[in-house]
N, C-alpha and C positions, 0 to 999 in steps of 0.2 A: 874139374881143378877150373875150366874157364869159365862155365857154368859158376862154380862158389867164387870167382875174384868178380864175375858180372853182379851180383848177390852182395860183397861187400863192399863194392863201388856205390851201390843205392842207398847199403847204410851209411855208409862217407856223406853221400850227398843229403840225404833226406835225414837224417837222424845229430843226436852232438854224440852219438857214440865214437868212441879214439879208434878210426883204423889210421894209426899213425906208423913212424918208424919202418922198423923191418916188414911187419903185414903190409904197410902201406906200399913199400917198393915192388914187393913181392906182387901184389896187386896190382901195380900201375894206374896209368889212368891216359883215353885221347879218345876224342871225341865219337869214337865210333863205338869205345866202351861203352861209355857213359849213353849211347841208343841203344846196346845193345842192354844196359844196364835194365834200360823200363821193363822186359819182361821180367824181373823182379820187385816192380815198386810192390804186387800184393802179397811178398814174402816180407818188405819191413811191415807191412799191415799187421802180419801175425808175430814180430815183436813190439812194436808198442801198442797190440792187443793186449799181449799175454802182460806189459808191464799193469799195465791199466785195470784189468783185473787181478790181477796180483795183488795190486793194491787195494784195490776195493772189496778184496775178499779179506784180507788180512786185516783191513779197516772192521768189517761186521763181525769178523770174529773175535776180534781183541778188544773190541771196545762196551763198555758196559750196555747193557741190553734197557736199554731209556730210549726215547722216541727221538726220531732225530737222527740216527744212525745211519742212515742210508744217504741223509743229506751230506754229511760228512763227508765220508766215505763216497760219495757221487764227486765233491770238490777235492777233494786230494788226490784222484785217480786223472779229472781232466788234469790239475796242477802237473801231473806228473807225464801226463802225455804230452805238456806244452816244453818243460824242461827237458823232455824226452827229442821232439825233434825242434827247440828251437824257434816254436810257434810259428812254423815256415808257413804250414795252411789258412793258419789265423791272420797271418799275414797278407797273405794273398787274397783270402775272402772281403779283410777291410779295403787293398787298395782296390779291388775291382768293383765293389759298392760305390767307391768313391769317383773313381770312371765312370761309369754307366751314370752314375747321381748327379755328376756333376756334369756331364754336358752330353747333350744327345748328338753331336757329332763326334763322325768315328776319333778324326784324327785329336779333337781336342780330350775325348775320353783317354785316349791311350800316354798325349802327355803328362793329366794329370796323374793315370798311374803309378808313372814313376817317379812322381815325386815322393819322399821318402816321407812326408808329415802326413798325419791320421786325419782326415776332416772331419765334419757332422756325418757324414752318410757314412763312411769306412766307421769312426765310433758305434755308432746305433746298432750297424751291422754285427758288430765285433761284442759286442754286451750284450744285442738279445742271442747270438749262436753261443754262446757260453751258458746264460740262463737255458737256454732250452736242453742242450747237452746236460744239463747239473739238474735238471728239473726230472725231465725225461730218466735219468739212471735213476735217481730217488726214488721215483714212481716205479718202474721196474726193479729194481731193488723189495720194495713193500709189497708187490705182487709175488715175487720171489729170486731168493738172491741166485739159484742156478742160473734165472733166465737173464740179471744182469750181467751174470760174468759171460756167458754164452755171446748175450747180445754187443756190449761191451769187444769183445774179440773179432766174432764175423764181422762185426760193423766196419770194423776200421781194415778188416781185410778187402771188404767189399767195397769201399769207399777210395781202395785206391785201387781198383782192377776198369772199374766202369773211366775213368778217365783216359783210360789208352786206347778205347774208339775216338774222344778226341780228339786227340793226336792221331789218327789213323783216319780220322774225317774230315778235319779242316786245317786249314795252311798256320806257320807260324806266322805272327805280325807281330811282335816283341819286338824292343830292340834287338837288331841283328849286334850292334858291338858289344852293348851291355848286359843280353838275358843271361840268366845262368841257364835257362830252359832252351837255349839257341841249339846245342846237341839234337836237341830231340826233333829240330823241326824235321827233319827227312822221315818222307812217312816209316811209320814203327811197320815193321817185317810182320807178315801173317805168325810166321814161328814164335815172334816174340809175345803175340796175342793169344797163342795156343798154352805156353808157358805159362802166362799171368791166368789163365785162364786155371789150368794146370794147379796154380797157387791156389783159386777159388776155391775149386772143386775140391782140395781133398778139406780145407777148410769147412766147408759145408761137410764132407760126410764125417767130417770127424766130430762136428757140432753137433751132427743127428747120432751119432754114437754114442757121445759122452751125454745127451740127454735121455737117450734111454737106459745109458746102462750105468754111470755115476754117478748124474743128477740125484735118480731118485734117492740112494740109499743115503748120499752126503750131503745134500744142500739142499732137500725138504720137496726136490724134485723142481719141475717143470714149467709140465701141462702134462695131462692125460697123456695116455702114448698117442692114442690115434689123432693126435692136436698137435701132437711135436713138429712135425712136417711142414703143417699146415702154418704155424707162429712164424718159423722156421724161410718159408717163402716170403709171409708177409714181409719181413724185415727185408726181406732179401728186396722182394717189388719195393719197398720204399727207398731201400738205400737207392736202385736205379731210376725213381722217380726224383731222388733229390739234383743226382747228376743230369738226367734230362733236361729238367728247369735251366740246368745254369749253360748246361749244350746248348740249349735255345737262343739260350738269350747271348752269348758268343757268339751263334751263327748269325743272329740278325743285326746286332749292334756294332759287333768288330769284324763280321766276316770270317775269325779264323779266333785261332789261340793266343793265350801268353801263358806263363808260368806264373803270373797270379791267378790266371782264369782255370786253370788246374788245381791250384791249393784253393779255388774256392769251391768247386767242384765234389771237392772230398770233402770241405765241410758240413755242405748240405746234403749229402751222402749218406755219411755218417749220421747224421740228425733226423733223415728221413729214417733211416736203420730203426731209428730207437722209436721214435713215433710210430712208425707201422707195428711194431712189433709190440709195446705195451696198449696199442688199438687191439691188437690180436689177444695178447693175455687175459686183456681184461670184459672182453668181451663176455657176455652170456646165453 
């Protein structure tokens, strides 16, 4: 029951799903609980990814069979994730890019990141990230509807797993008084890391099973059976690479992480998953 409370708290913190009233009182809140809820960030990805895949699949299934269906599905599933999360991670990407692009000095970069106004660097990063997601999801859908659905779901889980390592390995450097991520600043426990890894492991196993068992007859197949594991591995590798890039910049430029940095890591990791999986599926 305590694990369920922590999961619901993670949903409350990272989505717009209503955890209110009697349910919120039952869940409760404390900084210690929020730290413990970090173990369930990948579980939030299960929910967000499932919603995105549901929108994508429903539109591809019900829209008239004309050109551009996957582009429409990609736009609206991306819109669904933004509405579901409140653009929490996209905002982090924009703020981090504004800070790192606006000044080479660490203190000034952190100051810029606190400004709620979006600058040129943040606007460019946000537009390019959304375009990358929509374009890659459209390509994945053209290669295989099953592939796009699996990529959508698994990318959201994986991209919320790797930032746990950033919390573990880097100190928090944001504004201690005003930062929403400050309760996460204490080093994440080994148990929480294992719980996050379990969320991801279960998702990978379920995705592999679905690709072999459900995808071929229902959705036209993912790839040949012997290539399924390789395609999923490519996606996971791409998500690790995307997270590692942001983690490296946080370490070099800020010598620590902020909430914006974690959001940016999730976004780049998600895009890295789509890109790597599209490359693997399109390989001849």
